[in-house]
C-alpha positions as CSV (number, residue, x, y, z in Angstrom):
1,M,52.8,87.2,-18.8
2,L,56.0,89.1,-19.0
3,P,57.2,90.9,-15.9
4,A,56.6,94.5,-16.1
5,G,60.2,95.5,-16.9
6,L,60.4,93.1,-19.7
7,A,57.1,94.2,-21.1
8,E,58.5,97.9,-20.7
9,A,61.6,96.8,-22.7
10,L,59.6,95.2,-25.4
11,R,57.5,97.9,-26.0
12,K,60.6,100.3,-26.5
13,A,62.2,98.1,-29.0
14,P,61.8,98.7,-32.7
15,L,58.7,97.6,-34.5
16,C,59.6,94.5,-36.2
17,D,58.4,91.2,-37.7
18,E,60.1,89.3,-34.7
19,K,59.0,91.6,-32.2
20,V,55.3,91.2,-33.5
21,S,55.8,87.2,-33.5
22,L,57.2,87.4,-30.0
23,A,54.0,89.7,-28.8
24,W,51.8,87.5,-30.1
25,R,53.4,84.4,-28.7
26,M,53.2,85.8,-25.2
27,A,49.7,87.1,-25.8
28,V,48.1,83.9,-26.8
29,G,50.4,81.2,-25.5
30,P,52.4,78.4,-27.3
31,G,49.4,76.3,-28.3
32,V,47.7,79.0,-30.0
33,D,51.1,80.4,-31.4
34,H,51.6,77.0,-33.1
35,V,48.5,76.8,-35.1
36,S,48.9,80.7,-36.2
37,H,50.8,83.0,-38.3
38,V,50.6,86.6,-37.6
39,S,51.9,89.6,-39.5
40,L,51.3,93.5,-39.0
41,H,50.5,96.1,-41.8
42,D,49.4,99.6,-41.1
43,G,48.2,98.6,-38.0
44,A,46.3,95.7,-39.0
45,L,47.3,92.4,-37.3
46,L,46.6,89.6,-40.0
47,V,46.1,86.1,-38.4
48,R,46.0,83.0,-40.2
49,V,45.0,79.7,-38.9
50,D,44.4,76.3,-40.4
51,R,41.1,75.7,-38.9
52,R,37.7,77.4,-38.2
53,E,38.1,76.3,-34.6
54,W,40.9,78.3,-34.1
55,Q,39.5,81.4,-35.8
56,R,36.4,81.3,-33.6
57,E,38.5,80.6,-30.4
58,I,40.9,83.6,-31.5
59,R,37.9,86.1,-32.0
60,R,36.2,85.0,-29.0
61,S,39.5,85.9,-27.0
62,S,40.2,89.0,-29.0
63,P,39.6,91.6,-26.2
64,L,42.2,89.9,-23.8
65,I,44.5,89.2,-26.8
66,R,44.3,93.0,-27.8
67,A,45.0,94.2,-24.1
68,R,48.2,91.8,-24.0
69,L,49.5,93.0,-27.5
70,D,48.8,96.5,-26.2
71,A,50.8,95.8,-23.1
72,F,53.6,94.3,-25.2
73,L,53.6,96.6,-28.2
74,G,52.2,99.7,-27.0
75,E,48.5,101.1,-27.2
76,G,47.4,101.5,-30.6
77,V,50.2,99.5,-32.5
78,V,47.6,97.0,-33.4
79,R,44.5,99.2,-34.4
80,T,42.5,96.2,-35.9
81,M,42.7,92.2,-36.0
82,K,41.8,90.3,-38.8
83,V,41.5,86.5,-38.3
84,T,41.4,84.3,-41.4
85,V,41.3,80.6,-42.2
86,R,44.2,79.3,-44.6
87,D,42.8,77.8,-47.6
88,A,39.2,77.8,-46.3
89,R,37.0,75.7,-48.1
């Protein structure tokens, strides 16, 4: 987790792809960040992963992840989170 002062500075920074990616990395850690790609569109965080196991893990952990994203981005910036598997077969 980021110290409170850094989290506050991150919340105040303009919303951009890099800010969303940094908040995601800080919310989930380097392991999950490495196997996922995120983008934010109209309040929907779209998370793409390579394997269904990661999809299940992220969905299972979504309450904690959402709370962390709220701390970094501000409440209500991420209103929904959709986790999909790339090239799911």
